LOROBA-203887 format. One line per field, with one value per residue (C-alpha): z, x, y; residue number from 1. Coordinates in steps of 0.02 Angstrom, whole numbers, plus 50000, padded with zeros to 5 digits. Last residue first. Example, Ala and Ser with C-alpha at 12.3 -4.5 7.8 and 13.67 -1.06 7.14 Angstrom:
BEGIN
zz: 50357	50390
xx: 50684	50615
yy: 49947	49775
i: 2	1
This chain:
BEGIN
zz: 47656	47748	47888	47917	47972	48135	48207	48189	48092	48190	48345	48341	48142	48109	48182	48048	47960	48102	48080	47894	47910	48042	47911	47796	47950	47986	47800	47805	47978	47906	47734	47847	47853	48036	48081	48100	48294	48359	48218	48235	48414	48386	48241	48337	48493	48369	48280	48458	48513	48336	48370	48540	48487	48359	48468	48401	48361	48166	48223	48334	48206	48080	48189	48204	48012	48019	48158	48067	47909	47999	48085	47929	47838	47986	47985	47862	47984	48131	48276	48420	48370	48309	48473	48538	48379	48389	48566	48560	48396	48512	48645	48543	48449	48627	48695	48519	48528	48648	48551	48380	48227	48182	48085	48241	48314	48142	48133	48302	48299	48153	48201	48366	48251	48164	48309	48373	48219	48217	48382	48363	48430	48584	48558	48692	48603	48433	48547	48602	48453	48357	48498	48482	48302	48327	48432	48308	48182	48278	48313	48129	48078	47908	47812	47733	47915	47950	47799	47856	48035	47978	47869	48028	48139	48000	47984	48181	48216	48158	48282	48423	48574	48543	48513	48357	48293	48401	48383	48188	48154	48261	48144	47985	48025	48077	47916	47804	47899	47849	47660	47621	47704	47593	47416	47355	47232	47327	47497	47433	47375	47542	47619	47549	47575	47766	47755	47682	47816	47935	47868	47856	48046	48091	47960	48052	48231	48166	48119	47943	47857	47942	47804	47841	47886	47706	47616	47714	47659	47484	47473	47565	47451	47270	47342	47352	47177	47103	47211	47144	46957	47006	47085	46953	47038	47008	47200	47212	47086	47200	47345	47258	47199	47376	47444	47296	47335	47525	47490	47348	47494	47598	47462	47401	47592	47600	47447	47526	47648	47470	47414	47232	47098	47032	46856	46879	47044	46935	46827	46989	47063	46896	46897	47067	47040	46887	47006	47136	47006	46936	47111	47146	47209	47370	47454	47559	47399	47338	47499	47465	47283	47343	47471	47328	47213	47365	47378	47201	47222	47380	47262	47167	46977	46925	47054	47237	47317	47190	47140	47335	47331	47195	47255	47414	47360	47293	47462	47571	47449	47479	47656	47652	47560	47691	47852	47945	48104	48074	47890	47920	48038	47925	47772	47903	47939	47755	47707	47839	47805	47604	47666	47763	47608	47486	47584	47678	47577	47558	47749	47816	47686	47772	47941	47906	47856	48029	48116	48208	48361	48398	48423	48504	48641	48660	48681	48797	48901	48907	48975	49125	49160	49176	49267	49400	49424	49471	49371	49488	49339	49191	49318	49439	49333	49357	49550	49558	49475	49606	49732	49664	49655	49840	49879	49796	49864	50029	49987
xx: 51657	51512	51603	51696	51534	51536	51677	51555	51614	51628	51527	51490	51496	51447	51268	51157	51293	51287	51095	51100	51254	51146	51016	51166	51242	51061	51041	51199	51179	51015	51112	51220	51408	51430	51324	51155	51135	51262	51277	51097	51103	51245	51164	51006	51096	51188	51017	50936	51097	51104	50922	50957	51109	50981	50838	50786	50596	50649	50800	50692	50556	50679	50738	50560	50542	50707	50656	50501	50540	50696	50567	50454	50607	50638	50459	50489	50619	50491	50448	50561	50609	50437	50355	50491	50485	50308	50300	50456	50352	50201	50282	50388	50216	50122	50266	50279	50082	50089	50232	50120	50168	50017	50107	50205	50040	49967	50120	50143	49948	49998	50153	50060	49923	50065	50162	50019	49984	50167	50144	49994	49852	49757	49584	49600	49762	49674	49528	49645	49744	49553	49537	49713	49678	49501	49586	49721	49578	49507	49662	49699	49550	49621	49484	49607	49652	49457	49448	49604	49533	49365	49453	49556	49416	49313	49449	49440	49264	49252	49390	49248	49265	49103	49000	48966	48790	48783	48953	48938	48787	48886	49040	48947	48869	49016	49093	48940	48956	49139	49109	48992	49117	49257	49176	49352	49266	49359	49310	49120	49151	49224	49084	48960	49051	49053	48876	48829	48917	48851	48670	48689	48722	48589	48462	48498	48482	48313	48260	48241	48079	47964	47898	47978	48162	48137	48104	48249	48362	48302	48333	48499	48570	48481	48585	48727	48724	48709	48846	48962	48911	48941	49111	49195	49351	49404	49421	49238	49166	49228	49144	48977	48964	48992	48863	48730	48778	48748	48569	48547	48573	48459	48333	48361	48353	48185	48100	47984	47984	48005	48148	48112	48222	48354	48363	48433	48504	48613	48678	48699	48814	48919	48936	48993	49109	49198	49192	49284	49424	49433	49451	49603	49729	49767	49685	49532	49424	49455	49368	49217	49211	49213	49081	48970	49000	48947	48793	48751	48769	48662	48522	48505	48519	48665	48633	48606	48728	48852	48846	48874	49024	49114	49084	49126	49285	49341	49286	49411	49544	49525	49512	49698	49748	49666	49728	49661	49636	49455	49469	49551	49403	49250	49324	49367	49174	49113	49234	49147	48980	48999	49091	48929	48819	48940	48897	49056	49130	49330	49316	49266	49398	49540	49481	49488	49662	49694	49595	49442	49467	49337	49458	49606	49485	49425	49599	49653	49502	49556	49732	49648	49541	49700	49797	49644	49640	49813	49899	49911	49841	49973	50115	50038	50024	50195	50176	50017	50107	50238	50111	49994	50174	50210	50040	50057	50206	50141	49999
yy: 54792	54690	54615	54787	54849	54777	54906	55055	55181	55354	55382	55576	55624	55443	55437	55446	55332	55206	55183	55158	55020	54939	54903	54844	54738	54664	54599	54516	54436	54368	54297	54199	54257	54274	54115	54078	54067	54172	54275	54315	54360	54469	54576	54580	54642	54774	54828	54872	54984	55052	55113	55169	55283	55369	55403	55569	55511	55497	55379	55282	55257	55199	55072	55007	55007	54909	54784	54755	54715	54616	54503	54479	54403	54299	54233	54085	54022	53993	54091	54137	54320	54359	54376	54501	54580	54624	54665	54795	54871	54863	54959	55079	55142	55165	55264	55370	55416	55563	55626	55633	55579	55475	55359	55300	55250	55174	55053	55010	54948	54847	54788	54718	54612	54541	54488	54402	54314	54251	54201	54091	54147	54103	54197	54333	54386	54427	54517	54628	54649	54710	54832	54907	54915	55004	55136	55175	55210	55331	55420	55427	55507	55572	55502	55368	55319	55308	55176	55083	55059	54995	54877	54821	54817	54714	54599	54579	54565	54382	54323	54336	54471	54572	54421	54307	54392	54544	54589	54552	54663	54818	54778	54771	54924	55022	54945	55004	55182	55183	55130	55255	55386	55327	55300	55235	55115	54991	55051	55048	54861	54828	54893	54824	54631	54681	54721	54563	54471	54570	54526	54339	54323	54449	54330	54164	54252	54301	54130	54072	54016	54144	54238	54386	54322	54215	54393	54464	54326	54352	54556	54541	54415	54487	54655	54560	54499	54672	54751	54619	54641	54836	54800	54688	54708	54516	54508	54588	54484	54310	54400	54454	54271	54195	54320	54276	54085	54094	54164	54032	53890	53966	53975	53792	53747	53840	53759	53646	53481	53368	53484	53562	53495	53605	53675	53854	53780	53683	53826	53949	53816	53809	54007	54002	53867	53969	54124	54042	53989	54156	54234	54120	54263	54234	54071	54090	54134	53960	53880	53996	53926	53746	53790	53854	53693	53583	53692	53674	53496	53496	53596	53444	53435	53333	53175	53181	53060	53036	53203	53256	53136	53223	53394	53334	53267	53438	53524	53391	53440	53629	53615	53533	53697	53817	53742	53895	53788	53820	53791	53630	53569	53625	53530	53375	53384	53404	53251	53152	53198	53143	52985	52940	52981	52889	52726	52660	52494	52583	52636	52468	52375	52490	52450	52285	52277	52350	52209	52230	52154	51994	51877	51970	52025	51836	51765	51915	51864	51693	51735	51862	51705	51586	51724	51719	51555	51533	51394	51227	51117	51098	51120	50992	50848	50778	50812	50723	50559	50570	50573	50403	50311	50367	50295	50132	50101	50114	50015
i: 395	394	393	392	391	390	389	388	387	386	385	384	383	382	381	380	379	378	377	376	375	374	373	372	371	370	369	368	367	366	365	364	363	362	361	360	359	358	357	356	355	354	353	352	351	350	349	348	347	346	345	344	343	342	341	340	339	338	337	336	335	334	333	332	331	330	329	328	327	326	325	324	323	322	321	320	319	318	317	316	315	314	313	312	311	310	309	308	307	306	305	304	303	302	301	300	299	298	297	296	295	294	293	292	291	290	289	288	287	286	285	284	283	282	281	280	279	278	277	276	275	274	273	272	271	270	269	268	267	266	265	264	263	262	261	260	259	258	257	256	255	254	253	252	251	250	249	248	247	246	245	244	243	242	241	240	239	238	237	236	235	234	233	232	231	230	229	228	227	226	225	224	223	222	221	220	219	218	217	216	215	214	213	212	211	210	209	208	207	206	205	204	203	202	201	200	199	198	197	196	195	194	193	192	191	190	189	188	187	186	185	184	183	182	181	180	179	178	177	176	175	174	173	172	171	170	169	168	167	166	165	164	163	162	161	160	159	158	157	156	155	154	153	152	151	150	149	148	147	146	145	144	143	142	141	140	139	138	137	136	135	134	133	132	131	130	129	128	127	126	125	124	123	122	121	120	119	118	117	116	115	114	113	112	111	110	109	108	107	106	105	104	103	102	101	100	99	98	97	96	95	94	93	92	91	90	89	88	87	86	85	84	83	82	81	80	79	78	77	76	75	74	73	72	71	70	69	68	67	66	65	64	63	62	61	60	59	58	57	56	55	54	53	52	51	50	49	48	47	46	45	44	43	42	41	40	39	38	37	36	35	34	33	32	31	30	29	28	27	26	25	24	23	22	21	20	19	18	17	16	15	14	13	12	11	10	9	8	7	6	5	4	3	2	1
């Protein structure tokens, strides 16, 4: 009996490694196997994208276009808008207002890029052609009319870029009249009408400004600003271009102090919306330039403050901003010389040159450009300080 018990114990020990695994560990391993079995493999994800219905793909492209636009990635947004046109044609056919809307949105995408007015106009014309034969929506024509309002406004903006002011004004008039009729008939809420109104007023002001009808432009910009503040809020980024355009008209009318106040207001809005360093620098430079152009001693401090702010923000930006940095620096030094601060101008240039030589090398284009600017400042002081030693580098 004793021999049999020993053999039984030995057999149990040999079997122990298989059965003595902790229960929790066995459960965890089993869960991992189940998760692995039901997880979507990468190749399945690719197939899922390929076999999505066109309506879903259209929605995704529209969302991506809005995302890129809000991030000011206009070229990436344009690619998505092109896809939207193709998908809208697949989903709705050649005579549906949704296809016209896709062409209108693509035209707006072109308007966000410089110099592409003609491309925008071509898509506007295509959208108008589609709307001319569009099939009415099953629940009424409200969506079609809304699309028409946006299309007339987009057409006006494209024609404005092409300097076709009478045609632009005609399209704006159509947009304004149609949006008012939609409001009166109760088809759109008042908030939507107010949002449309400030955009129309802004374009109308730009037309008047292009034709150098300054007083009309001033009143229209003021009305656009008031409507935008009601619709978007006083700290909305939408108010920034209106304030800058308004300041430009005021300067044309000789109202430099009012222009400076509006640029200061725009700069405050810029800073409140977490801008990039370059955007904040550009805004600060606009204020500095306006304050310096006033030429009055009481505004010298404002100009100097914002010149310094602009330079400080540009100093740590990308390589592409170096040209802008040098331009602002040269303007700042010119301002210092005009206001009788020649020695300070020379000191600012000297510090900038040393920083560039340390970071980029003595013979870099940036250092050479600073030496050129430095030479002009030094020549203004040569009677009192002599030739600056750094100028030997460019002789």
